[in-house]
N, C-alpha and C positions, 0 to 999 in steps of 0.2 A: 457199882450201881448203888444208889441210895436206898434206904428202906422204903421211901415213898415210891420210887421207881419199881422196886420189887413188888409192892402191893398193887400198883397200877397194872403191871405186867400180868398179874394173876386175875385181874378183873374184879378186884374187891374194893369196896368203899371203906373209909375209915370206920364207919358205923358197924359194918360187918366184921371187920377185924377186931374192933373193941369188944363186940359181943362174944365172938369166938374166943378171944384171949381173956375175957372176964376183966377188962380194964375200961376206963373211961375213954371217950373220944379225945378229950384233952390230953390224956397220957400218950395215946398213939401219936397225936399231932406233935407233942413235945419231943418225942424220940425220933420222929421223922425229920424234924427240924435240926436236932442236934443229938446224934446217937452216941456221942463220946462216953456218956456215963449210963448207958442203958443197962438195967439189971440183967444178969446172965440168964435167969429163968425166963424173962420176957423175950430176950433175944432168941433163945432156943425155940420158944413157941412160935415166934414170927418166922424164923428161918424154916421151920417145919411146915408152917402154913403156906409159905411162899415157895417152898421146894427149891431153896437156893442155899448153896454152901456159904459159910461165913467168909471165906476168902474172896467171895465175889461182892461183898458188901463194904461200902465205904463207911468208916466210923469217924464221926466228927460232925462239924457244922455243914449242913447241906449247901449253904451258900458258898463255902470254900470249894466243894466238889463241882458245883454247877457254874461257878464263876459269877454268880449273881449275888449282889449285896445291895441292901437298901442304902441309898444316899440321901442324907438329910440336907436340904438346902436352907440356908438362913438368909433372911433379908438383910441387906446392908443398910445401915442407917446413915443418913448424911449428917 
């Protein structure tokens, strides 16, 4: 499960998590999108808050886990 999924399963908003973790909403968003380089201290806070063991969390880009990636379309010029 991703960090975003763990947060949502707990019924928390990013704003609530940011306040409880003493971090900015942008920081929480950043690590929900790509948790590969999340600082260990923040990870421990989030896992405790979400009551989820770390072996249940996917670490990396969320788009890889979910299979969703943004595709940019370019106009072909004639």
